[in-house]
C-alpha positions as CSV (number, residue, x, y, z in Angstrom):
1,M,-65.8,-12.6,-24.6
2,E,-62.9,-11.4,-26.3
3,M,-62.4,-8.5,-24.3
4,M,-62.2,-10.1,-21.1
5,L,-59.6,-12.3,-22.3
6,W,-58.0,-9.4,-23.6
7,N,-58.2,-7.6,-20.3
8,G,-57.1,-10.9,-18.5
9,V,-53.8,-11.0,-20.7
10,L,-53.1,-7.4,-20.0
11,S,-53.8,-7.5,-16.2
12,L,-51.0,-10.7,-16.1
13,C,-48.9,-8.8,-18.0
14,V,-48.9,-5.6,-16.0
15,A,-48.7,-7.9,-12.7
16,V,-45.7,-9.9,-14.1
17,I,-44.0,-6.5,-14.9
18,L,-44.9,-4.6,-11.4
19,M,-43.4,-8.0,-9.7
20,W,-40.2,-7.6,-11.5
21,I,-40.0,-3.9,-10.8
22,K,-40.5,-4.5,-7.1
23,S,-37.8,-7.4,-6.9
24,V,-35.2,-5.0,-8.7
25,N,-36.0,-2.0,-6.4
26,D,-35.7,-4.8,-3.4
27,E,-32.3,-5.8,-4.8
28,N,-31.3,-2.4,-4.9
29,K,-32.2,-1.7,-1.6
30,R,-30.3,-4.8,-0.2
31,L,-27.3,-3.8,-2.3
32,S,-27.1,-0.2,-0.9
33,I,-27.4,-1.8,2.7
34,L,-24.6,-3.9,1.9
35,L,-22.5,-1.2,0.4
36,S,-23.0,1.1,3.5
37,K,-22.1,-1.7,5.7
38,T,-18.9,-2.4,3.6
39,R,-17.9,0.8,3.7
40,E,-18.3,1.0,7.4
41,E,-16.3,-2.4,8.3
42,G,-13.6,-1.5,5.6
43,A,-12.4,1.7,7.5
44,E,-11.7,-0.7,10.7
45,K,-9.3,-2.8,8.4
46,Y,-6.9,0.0,7.5
47,V,-3.9,1.2,9.8
48,T,-3.5,4.6,11.0
49,K,-0.3,6.9,9.7
50,V,0.7,6.9,13.7
51,E,0.6,2.8,13.7
52,V,2.5,2.7,10.3
53,H,5.3,5.1,11.6
54,S,5.5,3.4,14.9
55,D,5.9,-0.2,13.2
56,I,8.6,1.2,10.6
57,N,10.5,3.0,13.4
58,R,10.6,-0.2,15.4
59,V,11.7,-2.2,12.2
60,L,14.5,0.5,11.8
61,D,15.7,0.3,15.2
62,R,16.0,-3.3,14.9
63,I,17.9,-3.1,11.5
64,D,20.2,-0.2,13.2
65,R,20.9,-2.6,16.1
66,L,22.1,-5.5,13.6
67,E,23.9,-3.0,11.7
68,N,25.9,-2.6,15.0
69,K,26.2,-6.0,15.6
70,I,27.9,-6.6,12.1
71,D,30.1,-3.7,12.4
72,T,31.2,-5.1,15.7
73,F,31.5,-8.5,14.3
74,M,33.6,-7.3,11.3
75,Q,36.1,-5.3,13.6
76,E,36.7,-8.4,15.8
77,H,37.2,-10.3,12.6
78,R,39.5,-7.9,11.3
79,N,41.6,-7.4,14.4
80,A,41.9,-11.4,14.7
81,K,44.0,-11.5,11.7
């Protein structure tokens, strides 16, 4: 009778341990899938060098135009005095 009780307790402990191992393994697989998706989707959020250079060139062109306008304004202001 004692042996049967001991077998039941051990079986229950092994079952709990195996369920815990399975849940940890499932969570590990889920995290691995999420990490893969994150890597794939993360690349879409970054810009390429070509896009950065074109945007910077547009900004620099506008700054150059603004500089020319300021120079023209300053020249007219000096001539008016």
